[in-house]
N, C-alpha and C positions, 0 to 999 in steps of 0.2 A: 857413196856421193851425197854430201850435205846440201839440204835445201836451204835456200836463204830464209834468215830470221825475219818475222813479221813485225810490224809497227807494234810498238806496246807489249812485246814478249819478252819475259825475263830469260837470259840465257841459261840454258840447262834444265828448264821447266817443261820444255817441249819434249825433250828426248825422254824424260822419265815419265813423263803421261802417255808417251806412245808405246815405250816398250814395258810399260807395268813394273818398273823397277822401283826402289826407292822407299824411304819409310812410309809414304801415303799410298803405296800399292794397295790395290782392293778396297779402299776406303770411297765413300760417297763424296763428289765434289762439293766443297763449301761454294755457296753464293757469293757472287762478286758485291764487294762493300759500296753500297751507294754513297754518291756524293752529298755533301750537304745540302746541296739545292732541291735533292731529291727526296729527302726526309719529310713525313708528313708534320705539318704544325702543331705545337703541342698548347699552344694558347687555347683557352675554353672559349667556346661560342655557345651562344644562347640559342635554343633550337626555337623555331619560329613556327607559327602555324598562319595560313593565309584565310582570313574569313572575310567575304565580300570584298575583296581588293585591298584588305589592311592586314598587313603583317602583325600579329600578336604572338608574345611569346607562349611556348606551350603551356607553360606552369599557370599562367593566367587563363589560358583558354579551357584548360582543366578544371581550375578552381570555379569558373563561371558555370561549367556544365554541372559540377557538383552542385553549386548553389542554388540553381533552378530548380534542380530535381527535388531539393531538401526543401524548398519553398513549396512545391507541389505537394509533398507528403505531409508538412505541416498545415497549408490549406485545407487538405483532406481532413485532419484530425480536427482542426478548428471547426470546420461544417459538421463532422459528427458530433463534436461535442455540443454544439449549437442546437443540433436536433435534438440530442438526449436532454439538454435543459429543457427545452420547450416539452418534453414528455416527462418529466419528473414524477407527475402523478401515476405515470405507469412504470417508470423505471424504479423507483424505490420500492413499491410493493412487490414486484417480480424480483429483485435482489434481494430483499427480506424474505420472500417465499422462499427462494433457492437455499438460502443460509439456514431458515427453519425447517426445510425437507431434509437437508444434510445433518442437522442434529437428531432429527426425529426418524430416518431411513433405519438406523440400526434396530429400533424398537419395533416398528412395522415390520422390518424383515423377520426378526425373531418371532414375531406372531404367526407370520405366514410360514415359516419352517415348522411351527408346532401344529399345524393343520389348520388353521382359520383361513377362511376365504378372505381374498384381498379387500373385498367391500368391509368385513367384519374388522379387518387388522388396522384398515386406515381409519373406520369410524372409533374405534377404541383408542388409537394413538391421538386422533384430534379431540375426543372427549378428555382424555387424561391431561393433555396440554391446557384446553381451554379451562378445566377445573383448577389446575395449579396458577394459571395466570389470574383467573378471577377471585380465587381465595386470597392470594398475595396482594393483589390489587386491593381488594374490599379491606384487608388489614392496615395496609400501608393509608389509604385514605382516612379510616376511622383513626388511626393513632394520630395523623396529621392534625384531624381536627381538633383531637383532644389535647394535643401537646403544643398547638400554636398559640394560645393565649398566654401560657406560662413564658414561650419563648418571645412572644411580643414584649411583655413586661419586663423581662430581662433585658432585652434589646434597648428599652426606655431608660432603664437604670444605667446600661453601659454609656448610653448618650448623655445622660446627664452627668454622669462621671467624667465622660471626656471634655464635656464642656467647663467643668471644673478644673480639671488638670490645663486646659489651654488657657485658662484666666489666671493661673498661678506662674510665677516665673519657672524657665526661661521665655515661656511664650507670652504671656502677659498680654491676651488676647481680652478686648472689652467685653463685657456682657453685652452691650447695646450691639456690638459688632455681629454677634452669634445671633442675636433677636432678629437683625436686619436681613440675615441670611434666611432664617426661618420664614420671615414674612415675604420675602422674594421669591421664594419657592412657591409660597401660597399664592402669590399675585399670579405667577406665571401658570399656574395650574387652573386659575380662575379666566385668566386671559384666553387660553387655548382651551376653553372647553369645547369647542367645536372639533378642534382636531383630535381630542381625546375621544369624542363620540365617534368620529369616523374611525379611530383606531379600533374603538369595540366593533364597529360594523366589519372591519378588516379582520378583526378575530373571529367574528362569527363566521367569515368565508373561509378563513384558515381550519376552523373547527369543521365545516362542512367538509372540504379538501381531506381533512385526516379521516372524517368517517367514511369518505368514499375510498380512500386509499386503506382503511381497514378493512372493508368489505371485499375489495379487490385482493387484499392480501390473503385473507381465508379462504377464497375462491381458487386462486393460484395455489395455495398449499395443499388443499384437498385434492385439485387435479394432478398437481405433479407427485403427490405422496401415492396416490392410486394409480396413475398411468403415466408415470415420468418416463419409462423405457420405452413406450409406444410413441410418445412425443419426440424423444431422441432419436428413434429409429426413424422417423419420419424427416427430422432435419438432416439426418445423415445421407438420406436417399435424393435430397436436394443436389448432392455434389456429384461428379462425375464416377461413373462405376469404378474405374481405377484408382481414384482417391478414397473410396468409402473405407477401406481396412485402417488408412493411415487417420483419418477423421476419427474414426470410432475409437482408435486407441488413444489419440490424444485428448478426446473427451473423457475417456475412462481415468486417465492420470490426472486430469484437472478436477473430475468430481471427486476421487480417490484424496486428493490434497485438500479440497473445500471440505470435506466430511472431516479428516482428521484435524484440520485447524479450526473448525468451529466447534467440534468435540473438546480439543485440547483447551481452548479458550473459554469453553463453558466452565470446566473444571477450575481453571485461573480464576474466573468470576466469582464462583461459588465460594473459593479460598478467600478471595479479600473480602466478598460480603458478610461472609461468617465471621472473620476474625474483627472487622471493623463492627459489625452489629454486637458480639460479645463484648468488645472493649467500651463500646458506648453506653451497654447495659451495666457493666462493672462501674462505669465512672458516674452513673445517675445523670447522663444527658437526656435532653428531649429530643424527640424526632429519631429515635432509634431505628425504626422500621423503615421510615423513608429515607433515611440517610443510608442505612444499609443497602436498600435496594437501589440507591442513587449510585453508590459505588460498585455495585454488581454490574448495571447497565454501562458504567465508564470504563469498566475492566474490559470491555470487548474492542476498546482503543488501545492498542499495543504500546507500551513503554510509559505513556503520559497519562492515560485514562484514569488508573486507578490514584495517581498521585494528584492531579487537578482535582477530582471528586471527593478524595480522602482529604485534601486541603480544605474543601468545604466543610467536611465534617469537624475539622480542627476548628475552624473559625466559629461554629455553632457551638463547639464546646467552650471555646474562650470566651463566648458571650454569656453561656449558661452556667460553665462551672468556674470560670476563672483560668489564670495562668498555669497554675501547676496541673491541673487535669487537660489544658491543652497542649503542654508538653509531653504529657505521658502518650496521649493520643498519637503526637508526631513521632514519637519514638517508635511505638508501634507500627504506624505507617512505615517507616524507614525501613525498620527490621523485615516486615513482611513483603516490600518491595526488593529487599534484597534476596529473600527466599524464592520468591516468583523469577527474579533475574538468573539466579544460579542453579535452580532447581527444576521448577515447574517448566519454563520456558525452553530450557534444552532437552529435556527429558520427555515431556508432554506434548509441546508443540512443536520444538525443534526438528522432530525426525520427520514430520511433515512438510513445514513450511523451511526450505532451503535457502532462505534469503539473509543476505549481509545486512547487518544493522544498518549501514548506510543506505542500502535500498529500501529498508523499512522507513528510516527516517524521511527518505525523499518522497516515498509514497504517502506518508502520513502527512507531510507538509504540503504537498501537492494537492492532496485531497481534502485537506481542510481549508486551503486556501480557495479552491474552486466551488466546493459545496459546502462548507461548514463541516459541522459535526458529522452530518449524513456522509459525506466524501471521507473523513477520517475512519468511519467504521468500515465503508466497504473498500478502501484503498487497498490494504495490506491483503485480503483474501482474494481479490481478484488478481492482483499482482502474483500471489502466490499460485494461483492457478494458471494464470497466463505462462508464467516460469516453467511450470511441469510439462504443459502442452509444447512448448518451444524447445525444451530438451528432449521430449521424446520423438518429435518430429524431426530433430536434427541428428536423432541417433547418440545422443550421448547417454540417456537412460532408456531402460527397459519399461514395461508397461506396470512392473511394480515399484519403479523408482530406483532401481539399481543401477550402478553406472557400468556403462558399457565400454570394453577397451576400444582404443582409436584404432581404426584400420591402419595398416602400415602404408607410407607412402610409395607409390609407384615410380619406378626409376624409369626417367625418359630414355 
């Protein structure tokens, strides 16, 4: 006996469903198709967040949260930089002492490994360093005093020749105008004699600060060279016990990077100083020793140091020896900078300082803008040490600087 068909039921479907016969027998039932008014809306809706009763787009709320946190971090950095700026008389000798100890540590360690006590090794290392600095400084000052009069005479001749060139076509500057410029300079110097005197007093204060910094640098260098490991152990013990091993490893990575950087940069600086010094000596230029030492010191500023201070040597050669000798020295400067960029930097410094050239350029620019030449000298080694520590703490490198494989991502 057949039952009556229900409303909305297709004929023949019920029979197949009940008896389990037909092509769809044993298959799961398909869900009923929803009507158009039951489908979810596909129109995009902006997510909003309610803050203090105001409905704000969630993107704007997230951006605001990021912004105030970034401002807090920037404020902390600005406060730290302001504090360090007020303590420059301490910061500069401390950083200089760290670089000096990083350069002298291999020598002191070698003496200790050969059986010398720690005090004797430190004393011998310091005496060798001071002896070299004193000898070079005395020779440079002596040659500067001896060569300066001839350089001044050559400069006067160059100025007079320049005046003659300016009086000829196409410049056609009148001699009276050049004389008026010289008289104006003299009048300004006489009118501001009081300011010049105050400048001399300021220079005296600067000399006193320099002397204080020199004494502090010597003291810190001796202490760190003799007892640096104990100082570092004391610093590590200030951190929580569970973080001591990580902090110690990060410090060792930073110190190895700093030691490798300053050793490699010292080789680069010696290369530049010797090449420029021999070139100046062959060309018969004055102030050979002062200019060579100036190029040596400037070479501790990566990328631009040797070029800038070498350019000063080219200028002195131009004044003293003429255009041809200046061009020869300029060619030598370009060639040696190519040798540095393609040989010395990659193989001597690059294996310790793993920084992209863009990062080095940014560090140099920021350091020079903030603290002048002092900031330019310390910017790159500090960034290299920080980069090595961060890579170790993040698990990208081991204690020796070797890259570590990334851990496989866990499946959820």
